Each structure stands twice: as C-alpha cells, then as structure tokens.
C-alpha positions, 0 to 999 in steps of 0.5 A, a space after each residue: 232559535 234564530 229566525 224560528 218562532 219562540 214557542 207558545 206557552 200553552 197548547 191544548 189539543 185532542 178536544 173540540 172547539 165551539 166555533 161559530 156555533 159549531 164543534 171543531 176538531 182542533 187544537 188551540 196554542 195560547 201565547 201571552 195570554 191570547 189565542 194564536 192558532 186554532 187548528 187540526 196539528 199545532 204540535 209544531 208550535 210547542 217547545 220545552 217550556 210550553 205546557 200542553 193539556 191533552 183534552 181526551 176528547 172534552 170540549 172547549 168553551 169560550 169562558 163566561 162572564 157574569 152580568 150581575 153578581 155580588 162576588 164579597 157578598 156571596 164570600 162572606 156568607 160561605 164564611 160565615 153562617 151558610 144557609 145557601 144549600 139548605 132548604 128546611 127550617 130544621 136544616 137552617 136551625 141545625 147549621 145556625 146552631 152549629 156555627 154559633 157554638 163554633 164561634 162563640 167569640 162573635 157577638 152576632 150570628 150573621 151570614 144568610 142564605 135561606 129561601 123564602 119558599 123554606 117558610 109559610 108564605 115565605 116569611 119566617 119569625 123570631 121564634 125558632 131562632 129564639 129557642 135555640 140563641 135567646 140571648 145572643 143577636 142573629 141577623 141573617 139575610 135571605 138569599 135575594 138580600 131584600 129581607 132578613 130574619 131576625 130574633 127577638 134579641 137583635 129586635 130588643 137591641 135595635 128598639 123594634 116594637 109594635 110602636 117603630 114605624 115602617 120606614 119609607 122604603 121597607 117594612 117590618 112584618 107584623 102579628 095582628 096586634 102590630 108586635 114584629 115577628 122577626 121578619 124585616 123587608 127592604 129598608 127595614 133591614 137596616 134597622 138590626 143590619 146597622 148594629 151587626 158589626 162590620 167585617 175587617 179588611 181581612 175579611 172583606 179581602 178573604 170574602 173576595 178570594 173565596 168567591 173568585 175561587 168560587 166562580 172560577 170553579 163554574 166557568 167565570 172569568 169575569 163578572 160586573 159587580 152589582 153593589 160597591 158602595 155603602 148600600 144595603 147594609 153592605 160596607 164599601 168593597 172598593 178598597 178590597 178591590 184595589 187592594 186585590 188588584 194592587 197585589 196581583 191577587 184579583 184573576 177575573 176581569 172586573 168591572 165595578 158597579 158604584 152604588 147611587 144612594 137614593 137617599 141622595 141626589 146630584 150631588 154625589 156625582 163628584 165622588 162617583 167621578 173621584 172613586 171611578 178615577 181611583 179605580 182607573 189607577 189600579 186598572 179596574 173600571 168602575 165606569 157603572 152606577 147601580 141604581 136601584 127602582 125597586 123590590 121584589 115581587 116576592 115581598 110585593 115591593 116590586 113596583 108594578 103597573 096593576 095592584 097586588 092581589 091578597 091572598 083571596 085573589 082581591 085587588 089591593 091598594 099596594 103596587 109596590 115601592 118605586 125607590 127613586 120617583 120617575 122624574 129623579 131618576 130620569 134627571 139621574 140618568 142623564 146626567 150619569 150619562 153625560 158624566 160617562 157612566 153606564 147606568 145599571 138600573 135594577 128594575 124588576 116589576 113592569 113599572 119599574 122597567 117602564 119608569 127605567 126605559 123612560 128614564 134611559 130616552 130622555 137621557 138620550 134625548 138629552 145627551 144624544 144615543 150615545 153608546 153608554 151601555 145602560 142596562 135594566 137588571 133582573 127584569 121579571 115582568 115587562 109590559 108587551 108595550 114595553 118589550 121593544 123598546 129595549 131594542 129601540 134605545 139600545 138597552 140590554 136586559 141583563 137577565 138572570 135565566 135561573 129564575 125563569 121557572 115554576 118554582 115555588 117561589 115563582 108558582 106560590 109567592 109570586 103569580 098568585 099576588 099579580 094581575 092575570 096579564 102580569 103572570 103572562 110577562 114573566 122573563 120574556 127572553 124569547 120576546 125580548 131577542 125577537 125584538 132585537 134586543 141584546 140579552 147579557 145573563 148574570 146570576 145575582 149570586 148569592 141570591 142564586 147559583 152563579 154556575 152559568 151551565 145551570 142558568 143555561 140549562 133553565 133558559 132553554 127548558 124554562 124548568 129548574 135543574 131539579 124539576 122532571 123533563 115533564 114538569 110544565 114549563 114556564 112560558 115556553 114560547 119564551 125559551 133560548 136556544 143552547 146558542 142564545 144562552 151562551 151568548 147571554 153569558 160570553 160576548 153579551 156580558 163582555 159587551 155590557 163589560 166594554 170588552 167585546 173586543 178581547 173576550 167572549 169568543 173561542 178565537 184568534 187574536 182573542 184572550 185566551 178565556 176559555 172553560 173546557 167541559 165535559 159533555 157535549 151542551 149542544 146535544 139535547 136540552 138536559 145535558 146542561 144541568 149534568 155538565 161540569 166544568 174541568 178546566 178554567 183559564 184566564 189569559 191562558 192561566 189556568 185558574 180551576 181544575 177539577 180534582 
C-alpha cells in the first residue's frame, strides 16, 4: 500500500447527484466523513473495506436541516398518547381510551397532537373526555401547543372553576355562564400542565432517540431545537442532550435555542451564558435564545396591528397578545447580541413581526451590525412595509412551509377573523426572497409533519399534499421554486446554525450529509409529496435506510 491513497470509506454509485441545481450522473466517494470525490467513475478509489452502495438510478441530495423543531416534545408524544395521525373526535377518543386501558398505572393520561380543525370553532370540550375517563385526569396539548384539552377531573384537581381568573398570558375557554369548558389557551395551560407528573430522565432520553430516528427517516440530519429550558410546561432538555452527546447517542447536528423566561428580565442572562458554556464543554452549540413574542392566529392570540373580527365580521377590541413589551424586547435582544447570542423570536402576527424587527434594529444600532444571525420564526402575517426590513436588517425568515395553504386551520379558523389587509399577507415567502431576505425552513414538529419533502410541496404549490391540483392555492404569487425551497432546508438552515461552511451542499470537502430519494424532485410540481427518502447519511454514516 506504500505510496497509494487509502481506500475511501463509502462509495455511492449508479445514481444522479444534484449539483448547482442540476443532476449529474456521477458517483460520490466519502472518506473520514467528508465528500472526497464526485465523478463518473470512482471505482479505483474503493478497497476491500469500502462500503459500496448501488443506487440504481436514484437521486442524491444534500441532507435536510430543520430550522425550528421540538424533537423531545415530539418524541414524548409519540411514546405517550399520540393523536397526531388522527383527525376526528371519534378517532381521538378511541386512541385515548386504548392508551388509558394499556397504561392503568399512569395517574394522568398525557400526550397530545389533536388538531383544532377537528372541533367546531377549533375548541374541544371536556364532555366527551368525561364520558370515557370520568375519574382520571387528562391533559392533551394540541399540535401547535398553544392550547390544551382537559377533562373535568383535571380542572377539579387544578381548582379551576368559574371564579378562576384568566392568567395575563392566556385564556380559559368558558361557556355563557363563565364555567370552564375543557380548553386552555397559552399561559392558562400551565394551570393544569404543572400538575402532570414530569417525565423521568429515561423518558426524555427515549423521546430524543425516538424523535431522532424519525427525523433521520425523513432525511433530516440537523436541527435547531426551539425550546431548551423550563418553558411552556416542558422540562429542561439540556441535560438530556448533554447525556446523549456524551454517550455517543446523538447522531444529528444540533443547535439548542435556550428558552427566554418571559416572566423574568435581564437577570437571567448569566444563567444562559453558564448553560452555553456547559453545552460547549460537551461539543454542543447553545448560543441561540428563543423568545416567544406572541401566540397564534387560531386562538386570536397572535399580536396583530389591526383588531381581530368576530364571527359576524365585526371589529373587536382584541389585537392579540404581546408577551413582552416592545421596549423590553429591544433591550433583551440588544443584551443577547452583545453577549454573543442569536435571537430566535417566535413572531407570528404582523405586530409581533414589527416589534421584533424594531428590537433587532435597536440592537444593531447599539451593538453594530455584528452578524448574530437573528431570525424570526413563523412570520405568518407580515405587513408590506416590513417585508424589505428582513434583508435590510440581515434577519432570516424562519418559515414553516407546510402551513402555507388553504387548509381548515387557515380558511375556517384564521382568515375570517383577520382584517382584510392581513388576509393578503399570509406566508409571504416569495416577497421575502424578492426583497433579498434569507429564508430557513423548519416544521415546528410536533405542530406539523417534519418531512421536508412535504413542506417543499406546499412551498411550491401553496396547496396541502392531500389537496387536488385544482384546489385553490393560498396566494400563489408567494410560491417558491423547488430549488428555493430545497435551499431553505439545506443552505438556509445551515447558515442559521453557523454550519454553512461544512454542510448543506453536495460538494467535495463538505460533510457527507446526504439523502437518497426515489424520485426526480425537479420533475414537476406534484412529485414531491410522493417522494420517499431511501437513505440518510450523517458524516458518511448511514442513519436511515428504507426497509
């Protein structure tokens, strides 16, 4: 072997590789986790120990990264009473009853994943839960985790009745006489959620590994966890990540967005800095901080510039919730920036978006441009005057493409209650790109399906994957091309996570973070929803193979 190069570790051959927006009939060689060669015939680089994968004409893409996801939360739900694959009250009740019967030792029935569009007005009631579980408390957050479905026993244990006031950051759903009906929104969820037994460290590790397997199965090799800390009823997951990393169980490339406690102020900065250092000692990046600025449109808690309408189209006095005053938000973002943190801000309504952009503008004025890679997550409604500010302020739009369609959550629970001008500013992805903004794509899983190929389908069609091709799209002028959507899940999120120099591209010298798919994703607008990931590689290591 003297004088000869060491054989490569992995050789993918017989496929097509996406480079510079085009397919190349090429083989791909990997050594020490990096792509070392791409060419027509690389067989000479193989040796006896080289893993040779015959692709049989399949397509090789850069692997995906999710810019905003809650894996441990999703894994817990998958391992508990999981309602995410269901869509009817009957289906939910059957699953809840089956789970309760299978786990008689668990004092509470918990899990979640129900959809608001399964219930009249988007709001469930305790009555059907009481019929199947009258004596055992039930706490089930919905898919977006801004509301929870509870039974009467849970309300009783929490001491919630007609005299209980709404918390400042939430709402208890009530009947005409003021009695709680079984739905809790935003901060009101904690009134019951705080009583649910906390998951054990083993539960949390199993949840992370369950979620990691699922994310790898849809081609995701890295993510930004959008809530690491004690927030929204979730236990702090930093110890879980540290333990998994130290044990060699974490195969994904992860950035941890630490939770900003909105009930506290700048006094929490030293804790965030200490936790960032703790993560760094295990080789993890916790230099992002998640600030939740508002709620969601479906529950009329997203912060809007114009008031919501009522069910009869009349103006109300409700403009949603701003969890942090605008001047305080500006101070917080400036302090985070000067201490080396990236701000990851949940801003869904147009007022929340404006306040967040104003805060970043203030931080840049105080600290200098600085390149902290701040980003706003969700950006469902953006006032036209604020669209070009993303590029001007170097703010990435952290978008969730799967939501950008006329599904029931938008058509029934959102649009009728928004001011007319806000209805025309839903998920303005195309406008953001045309003004020079960066985008990064994520799922907010378990809020919605994490599969990037499904998100890409909606981004380019503005229709849900299960909608027919002649269904009306949501603002089709805001659609992306396939390559723009793919970039959001690859180079866009890699940039957000400060990894753009090592992952997100199929190029020599880059990490062998790759997915193999069974369809030509560039061949038409409808092929994406039917495309499957057959292989996923992280640093050249196979982490998923479709059986």
